[in-house]
Structure formats: structure tokens, C-alpha cells
ROLUM-429616 format. One record per residue (C-alpha): residue in three letters; z, x, y; residue number from 1. Coordinates in steps of 0.5 Angstrom, whole numbers, plus 2048, in hexadecimal, padded with zeros to 3 digits. Layout:
residues N
R   aa   up  east  north    i
R  ALA    Z     X      Y  NUM
...
END
This chain:
residues 274
R   aa   up  east  north    i
R  GLY  7FA   82F    805    1
R  SER  7FC   828    803    2
R  MET  801   827    809    3
R  ARG  7FD   82C    80E    4
R  SER  7F6   829    80D    5
R  THR  7F8   822    80E    6
R  ILE  7F8   823    814    7
R  LEU  7F4   824    812    8
R  CYS  7F5   82B    81F    9
R  GLY  7F1   830    82F   10
R  VAL  7EA   834    83A   11
R  GLY  7E4   837    83D   12
R  LEU  7E2   83D    842   13
R  GLN  7E5   83B    849   14
R  ALA  7ED   83C    84B   15
R  ARG  7EF   835    849   16
R  TRP  7EC   835    842   17
R  LEU  7EF   83C    841   18
R  ILE  7F5   839    842   19
R  ALA  7F4   834    83D   20
R  ILE  7F2   838    838   21
R  VAL  7F8   83D    839   22
R  VAL  7FD   837    839   23
R  THR  7F9   834    833   24
R  GLN  7F9   83B    82F   25
R  THR  800   83B    830   26
R  ALA  802   834    82D   27
R  LEU  7FD   835    827   28
R  SER  7FF   83C    825   29
R  SER  806   83D    826   30
R  PRO  80B   83A    820   31
R  GLY  810   83A    825   32
R  PHE  80D   835    82A   33
R  ALA  811   82F    829   34
R  GLY  80E   828    828   35
R  SER  812   825    82E   36
R  GLN  80E   82A    832   37
R  LEU  808   828    82F   38
R  GLU  809   821    831   39
R  GLU  80B   823    838   40
R  LEU  804   827    838   41
R  ALA  800   821    836   42
R  VAL  803   81D    83B   43
R  ARG  802   822    840   44
R  ALA  7FB   822    83E   45
R  GLY  7FA   81A    83F   46
R  PHE  7FC   818    838   47
R  LYS  7FF   811    836   48
R  ILE  804   811    830   49
R  LEU  803   80A    82E   50
R  SER  808   80B    828   51
R  GLN  80D   810    825   52
R  GLY  80C   813    81E   53
R  SER  80F   80E    819   54
R  SER  811   80E    811   55
R  THR  814   808    810   56
R  ALA  813   803    80A   57
R  ASP  810   7FE    80E   58
R  VAL  80B   802    812   59
R  GLN  809   805    80B   60
R  GLN  808   7FE    808   61
R  ARG  804   7FC    80E   62
R  ALA  800   802    80D   63
R  LYS  7FF   801    806   64
R  ALA  7FD   7FA    807   65
R  GLY  7F8   7FC    80D   66
R  LEU  7F4   801    809   67
R  PRO  7EC   7FF    808   68
R  LEU  7EC   801    801   69
R  ASN  7E7   7FC    7FF   70
R  ALA  7E2   800    804   71
R  MET  7E3   806    7FF   72
R  THR  7DF   807    7F9   73
R  ALA  7E3   805    7F2   74
R  GLU  7E4   80D    7F1   75
R  ASN  7E7   80E    7F8   76
R  ARG  7EB   808    7F8   77
R  GLN  7EE   80A    7F1   78
R  ARG  7EF   811    7F4   79
R  ALA  7F3   80F    7FA   80
R  LEU  7F7   80A    7F6   81
R  LYS  7FA   80F    7F2   82
R  VAL  7FD   813    7F8   83
R  ILE  7FF   80C    7FC   84
R  GLU  802   809    7F6   85
R  ASN  806   80F    7F4   86
R  CYS  808   811    7FB   87
R  ASN  80E   815    7FC   88
R  GLN  80D   816    804   89
R  PHE  80A   812    809   90
R  ARG  809   813    810   91
R  ARG  806   80F    816   92
R  LEU  804   815    81B   93
R  PRO  805   814    823   94
R  GLN  7FF   80F    825   95
R  LEU  7FC   812    82B   96
R  GLN  7F7   810    831   97
R  TYR  7F3   815    835   98
R  ALA  7ED   816    838   99
R  ALA  7E7   819    834  100
R  ASP  7E0   81A    833  101
R  PRO  7DD   815    82E  102
R  ALA  7D8   81A    82C  103
R  ILE  7DC   820    82B  104
R  TYR  7E2   81C    828  105
R  THR  7DE   819    823  106
R  TYR  7DA   81F    821  107
R  LEU  7E0   823    820  108
R  LEU  7E3   81E    81C  109
R  GLN  7DD   81E    817  110
R  HIS  7DD   825    817  111
R  PRO  7E4   828    817  112
R  ASP  7E2   82F    814  113
R  VAL  7DE   82F    81B  114
R  ALA  7E5   82E    81F  115
R  VAL  7E9   833    81A  116
R  SER  7E3   838    81C  117
R  THR  7E4   837    823  118
R  TRP  7EB   838    823  119
R  ARG  7EA   83F    820  120
R  VAL  7E5   841    825  121
R  MET  7EA   83F    82A  122
R  GLY  7EF   843    827  123
R  ILE  7F4   83D    826  124
R  SER  7F4   83D    81F  125
R  ARG  7F2   841    818  126
R  PHE  7F2   83A    814  127
R  GLU  7EC   83A    810  128
R  MET  7E8   834    80D  129
R  TRP  7E1   834    80A  130
R  GLN  7DC   82E    808  131
R  THR  7DB   82E    801  132
R  GLY  7D7   828    800  133
R  PRO  7D5   822    804  134
R  MET  7DC   81F    805  135
R  GLU  7E0   825    802  136
R  TYR  7E4   82B    805  137
R  GLU  7E8   830    803  138
R  ALA  7EE   833    808  139
R  GLN  7F2   839    808  140
R  ALA  7F8   83B    80D  141
R  THR  7FB   842    80E  142
R  ASP  801   840    80B  143
R  GLY  7FE   83F    804  144
R  SER  7FD   838    804  145
R  GLU  7F7   835    801  146
R  GLY  7F3   82F    7FF  147
R  LEU  7ED   82A    7FE  148
R  ALA  7EC   825    803  149
R  ASP  7E7   81F    801  150
R  VAL  7E5   819    806  151
R  LEU  7E6   813    802  152
R  LEU  7E3   80E    808  153
R  ARG  7E0   80F    80F  154
R  ASP  7DD   80A    813  155
R  ASP  7DD   809    81B  156
R  ASN  7E5   808    81B  157
R  ASN  7E8   80B    815  158
R  CYS  7E8   811    811  159
R  ILE  7EC   812    80B  160
R  PHE  7ED   818    807  161
R  ILE  7F1   81B    801  162
R  CYS  7F4   822    801  163
R  ASP  7F6   826    7FA  164
R  GLY  7F9   82C    7FB  165
R  SER  7FF   831    7FC  166
R  TYR  804   831    802  167
R  ASN  808   838    803  168
R  ASN  80E   838    807  169
R  PRO  813   83D    808  170
R  LEU  819   839    806  171
R  LEU  816   838    7FF  172
R  PRO  816   83D    7F9  173
R  LYS  80E   83B    7F7  174
R  PRO  809   837    7FA  175
R  LEU  80A   82F    7FA  176
R  GLN  804   82B    7F6  177
R  ALA  802   825    7FA  178
R  ALA  7FD   820    7FB  179
R  ALA  7FC   81C    801  180
R  VAL  7F8   816    804  181
R  VAL  7F7   816    80B  182
R  TRP  7F4   80F    80F  183
R  PHE  7F2   811    816  184
R  ARG  7EF   80C    81A  185
R  HIS  7EC   80C    822  186
R  LYS  7E9   808    827  187
R  PHE  7E6   809    82E  188
R  SER  7E7   805    834  189
R  PRO  7E5   805    83B  190
R  GLY  7EB   808    83F  191
R  PRO  7ED   806    846  192
R  ASN  7E8   80B    849  193
R  GLY  7E2   809    844  194
R  ALA  7E3   80F    840  195
R  PRO  7E4   80E    839  196
R  LEU  7EB   80E    836  197
R  VAL  7EC   80F    82E  198
R  THR  7F2   80C    82B  199
R  GLN  7F4   80F    824  200
R  GLU  7F9   80E    81F  201
R  ALA  7FA   811    818  202
R  ASP  7FE   810    811  203
R  VAL  800   815    80C  204
R  PHE  802   813    805  205
R  VAL  804   819    801  206
R  SER  805   81A    7FA  207
R  PHE  808   81F    7F5  208
R  PRO  807   820    7EE  209
R  SER  80E   821    7EC  210
R  GLN  815   81E    7ED  211
R  GLY  817   825    7EE  212
R  LEU  812   826    7F4  213
R  SER  814   81F    7F7  214
R  THR  81B   821    7F7  215
R  VAL  81A   828    7FB  216
R  ALA  815   824    7FF  217
R  LYS  81A   81F    802  218
R  VAL  81E   825    804  219
R  LEU  818   828    808  220
R  THR  816   821    80B  221
R  PRO  819   822    812  222
R  VAL  815   828    812  223
R  THR  80F   826    810  224
R  ASN  80F   81F    814  225
R  ALA  810   823    81A  226
R  MET  80A   828    818  227
R  MET  805   822    817  228
R  ASP  807   81F    81E  229
R  ARG  807   826    821  230
R  ASN  800   827    81E  231
R  VAL  7FD   820    820  232
R  PHE  7FF   822    828  233
R  GLU  7FC   829    826  234
R  VAL  7F5   826    824  235
R  SER  7F5   821    829  236
R  LEU  7F6   826    82F  237
R  TYR  7F0   82A    82C  238
R  ALA  7EC   824    82C  239
R  SER  7EE   822    833  240
R  LEU  7EC   829    836  241
R  MET  7E5   829    832  242
R  SER  7E3   823    835  243
R  ARG  7E5   826    83C  244
R  ALA  7E1   82C    83A  245
R  VAL  7DB   828    838  246
R  ARG  7DB   825    83F  247
R  ASN  7DD   82A    843  248
R  GLU  7DB   831    840  249
R  PRO  7D6   830    83B  250
R  GLU  7D4   837    83B  251
R  TRP  7DA   839    838  252
R  VAL  7DA   834    832  253
R  ILE  7D3   837    831  254
R  GLN  7D6   83E    831  255
R  VAL  7DB   83C    82C  256
R  ALA  7D6   838    828  257
R  GLU  7D2   83E    827  258
R  GLN  7D8   842    824  259
R  MET  7DA   83E    81F  260
R  GLU  7DB   840    818  261
R  GLY  7DC   83D    811  262
R  VAL  7D8   837    813  263
R  LEU  7D1   834    811  264
R  PRO  7CB   838    815  265
R  GLN  7C9   831    818  266
R  ARG  7D0   830    81B  267
R  THR  7CF   835    821  268
R  ALA  7C9   831    823  269
R  GLU  7CC   82A    822  270
R  LEU  7D2   82C    826  271
R  VAL  7CE   82F    82C  272
R  SER  7C9   829    82C  273
R  ILE  7D0   825    82E  274
END
């Protein structure tokens, strides 16, 4: 859904990989797995938390000013501005740094439907996503949340996408309609031992179509902010473990690739080649 798909969320055959996947499956599949526990798990996995999540007006203004809107087409710029200028909820997600393989990281970022399909193969999520155009996706969660996600801009360090859809929450009498613009950026640098490190951060701008929905959403802000922060840890742990898997257990990655469903036929060969 619009909230859940902003985010727009992992391992091998030997004992250490079996341990890793069990721990990560628990983190990704258990609704009761607290954000603090995910942070602890990430730190144990070698993550650096460079900054915590924030929703201050100052951070929002700086995020708005820094958006590379001029790099977009006129149509995409207008779509982004419609949400950003009418933003009812803003979140800068935790900034993280961790070891990651550039090839697999970049591929999964460019093909989120592939990442989602591997989650289903591994049994860590039943979330579904389909590519419906060169830069367009549809997504659906098991709770009924659903939405459309279009990539507005993608280059070597930035990915900006817009989501429109409905978000289900047991505290709400009916689905919450919303639109969101997500600005995700990353960069690679060599780590102390020469292995590549990725530094990533993301800003989320959410807009609701009516004042009534905006009021309801404000009540849920602590919940949705915590959920977004939690999701960035989940997805990053997955990226970290996939990076380790392509290096140490490529046969396992090939097995996962060959079991993927709901993706274009060529994606299996592409993932295997990595």
C-alpha cells in the first residue's frame, strides 16, 4: 500500500548461513519484533546507525530543498510537487552504513519486484509486487493494503518514486487513502578492510486527499513512523545478507533465483549472472 510500499524489505547452506536466515526470518515475519530489537540485530551484523529517524520541520525543509526536481521530466516533477507541497506527514528514515556487494545491491534496488519475489521464496514475507511498465509497479500486502509505485527519477545515487494507494490498519474503520514520494539515495565507499560499504538514507513525504484523513493520520503518526523506521532495517538486513550470500554461497542464490515467481522471465538469468 501507499505507506507500506514506500519502503518501499534477509543466508545460505552452511551453519552460519542457516543461523542468519533463521534470525532474519524471525525479524521480517514477526509483527511483534520490535524496532529496537532490529536495531540491535543490525548493529550485531556490523551496521553503523549514522542518524536516527526524524520528522522535524527543519529536516523536512532541507529535504525539500535538496530534492533533484530539475533532473526530472516536467510531468514527473509536477507529480512529485503535488505530494510534497501538500505533505501531511514527513519522515527521514534512519541513515545506515553497512557492507554490501555493489552489483547485487544495485540490481535489487533497480528491480524491487525481484527482491520481493525472493522474500516469498525464502518464506519471510507474502508481500507481492509486479512490474507493469518500464518504471511502474503494483504492490499488495496480505492485510489488503495495495497501491501503485512509479519511479520518477533514477540515477547512480538517487531513486525517487511515488506511491498511490490504500493502507489498512486494524485501528481504522476503513482503508486510509494516501500518496507518498520517497527519495532514496545511496553511495558506496571502501571500508577499513577494502570491502565496499554502502551509506543510505531516505526521505518520505506523505499526502492525504482530505483534511479528515489527515487528522486521522496524525493520530497514527507514532505508529506509522515506527513502522517506516522498522522497514528500513528489515530491507537493509536483507540486502546485507544477500551480499554475503553472493560472495560465500552463490549456489544458494541460484536456487532462490530459479524458484522466483511473479517476475519477468529474464530476471532469473540476470540474478544468476550476478
